[in-house]
Structure formats: C-alpha cells, structure tokens
C-alpha positions as CSV (number, residue, x, y, z in Angstrom):
1,M,114.0,233.3,118.1
2,I,116.1,231.4,115.5
3,K,114.2,233.2,112.7
4,N,115.1,236.6,114.2
5,F,118.7,235.5,114.7
6,L,119.0,234.5,111.0
7,E,117.3,237.8,109.9
8,Q,119.8,239.8,111.9
9,L,122.6,237.8,110.4
10,R,121.3,238.5,106.9
11,I,121.1,242.3,107.7
12,Q,124.6,242.4,109.1
13,R,126.0,240.6,106.0
14,W,124.0,242.8,103.7
15,D,125.1,246.0,105.4
16,D,128.8,244.8,105.3
17,H,128.5,244.1,101.6
18,R,126.7,247.3,100.5
19,Y,128.8,249.6,102.6
20,Y,132.3,248.2,102.5
21,H,132.8,246.2,99.3
22,H,132.5,248.5,96.3
23,S,135.9,248.0,94.9
24,R,136.4,244.9,92.6
25,I,140.0,244.7,93.9
26,N,138.7,244.5,97.4
27,Q,136.1,241.9,96.4
28,S,138.8,239.9,94.7
29,L,141.1,240.0,97.7
30,H,138.1,238.9,99.8
31,F,137.7,236.0,97.5
32,V,141.4,235.1,97.9
33,S,141.0,235.6,101.7
34,A,137.9,233.3,101.8
35,I,139.7,230.5,100.1
36,S,142.7,230.7,102.4
37,F,140.5,231.0,105.5
38,M,138.7,227.8,104.5
39,V,142.1,226.1,104.1
40,G,143.0,227.5,107.6
41,Y,139.8,226.2,109.1
42,L,140.7,222.7,107.7
43,M,144.2,223.0,109.1
44,M,142.9,223.7,112.5
45,F,142.2,220.0,112.9
46,F,145.7,219.0,112.0
47,D,148.0,221.9,112.8
48,P,146.5,224.9,114.6
49,M,149.8,226.8,114.5
50,M,149.9,226.5,110.6
51,S,146.3,227.5,110.6
52,A,147.2,230.7,112.4
53,L,150.0,231.5,110.0
54,I,147.7,231.0,107.0
55,G,145.0,233.1,108.7
56,W,147.1,236.0,109.4
57,L,149.8,236.0,106.7
58,V,147.4,235.3,103.8
59,S,143.7,235.6,104.9
60,M,143.8,238.7,107.1
61,T,146.5,240.6,105.1
62,S,144.7,240.2,101.8
63,R,141.3,241.0,103.4
64,Q,142.4,244.1,105.2
65,A,144.6,245.4,102.3
66,G,141.4,245.5,100.3
67,H,139.8,247.7,102.8
68,F,142.7,250.0,103.6
69,F,144.1,250.6,100.1
70,F,141.4,250.0,97.5
71,E,138.0,250.6,99.0
72,P,136.6,254.1,98.2
73,R,136.2,256.5,101.1
74,G,134.4,259.3,99.5
75,Y,130.6,259.9,99.5
76,D,128.7,256.7,98.8
77,H,126.2,257.7,96.1
78,V,124.7,254.2,95.8
79,N,123.8,254.2,99.5
80,Q,123.6,257.9,99.8
81,T,125.7,258.1,102.9
82,T,129.2,259.4,103.9
83,H,132.2,257.2,104.8
84,E,132.2,258.8,108.2
85,H,128.6,257.7,108.9
86,K,129.4,254.2,107.8
87,E,132.4,254.1,110.1
88,E,130.2,255.3,113.0
89,I,127.5,252.7,112.6
90,K,129.9,249.8,111.8
91,V,128.9,246.8,114.0
92,G,132.3,245.1,114.0
93,Y,135.8,246.4,113.5
94,N,135.8,249.8,111.7
95,L,139.0,251.1,110.2
96,R,140.2,252.7,113.4
97,R,139.6,249.5,115.4
98,K,141.3,247.4,112.6
99,V,144.4,249.6,112.9
100,V,144.6,248.7,116.6
101,L,144.1,245.0,115.9
102,M,146.6,244.9,113.1
103,T,149.2,246.9,115.1
104,I,149.0,244.3,117.9
105,W,149.4,241.5,115.3
106,A,152.4,243.2,113.6
107,A,154.1,244.1,116.8
108,S,153.8,240.7,118.6
109,P,156.8,239.1,116.7
110,L,159.0,242.1,117.7
111,V,158.0,241.7,121.4
112,L,158.7,238.0,121.3
113,Y,162.1,238.6,119.7
114,L,163.0,241.2,122.4
115,D,161.7,239.0,125.1
116,P,161.9,235.3,124.1
117,T,159.8,234.3,127.2
118,L,157.1,236.8,126.4
119,F,156.9,237.9,130.0
120,G,157.4,234.4,131.3
121,M,154.7,232.7,129.3
122,F,157.0,230.8,126.9
123,T,160.1,228.7,127.1
124,P,162.7,230.8,125.2
125,W,162.8,229.9,121.5
126,A,166.1,228.3,120.5
127,N,165.9,228.4,116.7
128,P,163.9,230.1,113.9
129,A,161.4,227.3,113.7
130,D,160.6,227.6,117.4
131,F,160.3,231.4,117.0
132,V,157.8,231.0,114.1
133,R,155.6,228.5,116.0
134,Q,155.6,230.7,119.1
135,V,154.6,233.7,116.9
136,A,151.8,231.5,115.5
137,K,150.6,230.8,119.1
138,I,150.4,234.5,119.8
139,W,148.6,235.2,116.6
140,L,146.1,232.4,117.3
141,A,145.4,234.1,120.6
142,V,145.2,237.5,119.1
143,G,142.6,236.2,116.5
144,I,140.5,234.5,119.1
145,G,140.9,237.3,121.6
146,G,139.9,239.9,119.0
147,L,136.8,238.0,118.1
148,L,135.7,237.4,121.7
149,F,136.6,241.0,122.8
150,R,134.3,242.6,120.2
151,T,131.6,240.1,120.8
152,I,131.5,240.7,124.5
153,H,131.8,244.5,123.9
154,L,128.7,244.3,121.7
155,F,126.9,242.6,124.6
156,F,127.2,245.8,126.6
157,I,126.9,248.5,123.9
158,R,124.2,246.8,121.9
159,D,122.7,243.5,123.2
160,I,123.7,239.8,123.5
161,E,122.0,238.8,120.3
162,T,123.8,241.5,118.2
163,G,127.1,240.2,119.6
164,L,126.3,236.6,118.9
165,V,125.1,237.4,115.4
166,W,128.3,239.4,114.7
167,M,130.5,236.5,115.9
168,T,128.5,234.0,113.8
169,K,128.9,236.4,110.8
170,I,132.7,236.6,111.3
171,I,133.2,232.9,111.6
172,T,131.0,232.1,108.5
173,D,132.3,235.1,106.4
174,P,134.7,233.0,104.4
175,F,131.9,230.8,103.1
176,N,129.6,233.7,102.4
177,D,132.4,235.8,100.8
178,F,133.4,232.9,98.6
179,M,129.9,232.7,97.1
180,L,129.4,236.5,97.0
181,Y,132.7,237.5,95.4
182,R,133.6,234.5,93.3
183,H,132.9,236.5,90.1
184,A,134.9,239.6,91.2
185,P,138.2,238.5,89.7
186,L,136.7,238.0,86.2
187,A,135.0,241.5,86.5
188,L,138.3,243.0,87.5
189,L,140.0,241.4,84.5
190,R,137.3,243.0,82.3
191,G,138.6,246.4,83.7
192,E,135.7,246.9,86.1
193,L,137.3,248.6,89.1
194,I,134.1,249.5,90.9
195,D,131.1,247.3,91.4
196,P,128.1,249.1,89.7
197,G,126.0,248.1,92.7
198,L,123.1,246.8,90.6
199,D,122.3,244.3,93.3
200,I,122.1,247.1,95.9
201,L,119.9,249.3,93.7
202,E,117.6,246.3,93.0
203,H,117.4,245.6,96.7
204,Q,116.6,249.2,97.5
205,A,113.9,249.2,94.8
206,M,112.3,246.0,96.2
207,E,112.3,247.5,99.7
208,E,110.7,250.7,98.4
209,A,108.0,248.7,96.6
210,H,107.1,246.8,99.7
211,A,107.2,249.8,102.0
C-alpha cells in the first residue's frame, strides 16, 4: 500500500513537472517560491500569521505568476499534447480553478476593510497592524481551506488515495521544487527561456524501451 502511494506521488510530481514547467522563468519563480515556502513552514512554529503573509505575498504570487504569465500555452511538442488536454486532466488546481482561488485571496482584504467584523467573526480592527494580522488569519484559512476542499473533492471524483497523494504532493512541493529547479536561475541567466526537456525525452525513451 505504501509502495503504491509513493508510486502515485511520483507520477503526480512527474506529470506536474513535464506538463506545467517548461519556462525557465516559471521554474526560477518556483525556486524562489520553494525557498519562501520553507521559510513560511518554519515560521508556522513561531508566528502562523507571518507564515501566512509570506506564503501568500511571496510564495503563492511568485509561483502562480510563473504559470499565468510565462508558461507556454500552445501545443506541447515534447509531450505531444494540447494545453486544453493538460488542463482537462490536471489533478489539482488548473488555471481556471486557480483564478477562483486567487480571486478569493485578493478580494478578502477588501471584504474585511468594508466589514471590519467580517460578518461577526472578528473584533473590529483598530489600526493597520490589526488589519494586517486579521488579513493574515483569513489567508491562512483560505490556504488550508483550498487544500482541504480539493483533497475532499478528489475523494469523490477520483478516489481517496488520489486525494491524499495530491495533498501530500502539495505540502511537500517546496522541498521537491527546490531540488528540481535549483539550476533554473543559472539556465535563465545563460539566456535559456525554455527548458529543452531533455529529462522528459530521456524518461519517455526509457519507458518505450521497457514497454
């Protein structure tokens, strides 16, 4: 059972890499995101609110900016598939779902500003510092809620194992991305805007050889 879980985790990580991380800019931003997420994880033990601010203002914005603005959306010649197909089979948050999640994140400070009690859940903020910490609480809830919502959703549309594997992948992505994309900034400085995908082609050749 554990062996199958780890194999499914490997597959989800591999599919995420080969389908959604062709741009060296995107990879570099994921490297930045990975470092800041690891800092945020550490801060969870000392100041969860600061962890939430780091997670959303640095980690998530850099991560999603890479996907929205720099990742190619044309035909994927390396994997021989269309962008639309990749979006359709995406296990986690595809671009459409990410728009919804990021809209909730971006709109929450405005809602709190207009209603300082947030529908009776908070004591009204009295100064900018209070406002920021209450926003951080909302963002922490949005992050955890987004993770749990998609995990439970996958329980129903796929199966429990797929949901748990995806949740594990998301939580451990910073460590995996750090190792996977640590060389991307140097490649970008050399002028390489798109990963040539040699690791993908090598992987495909190995699979064909063992087929």
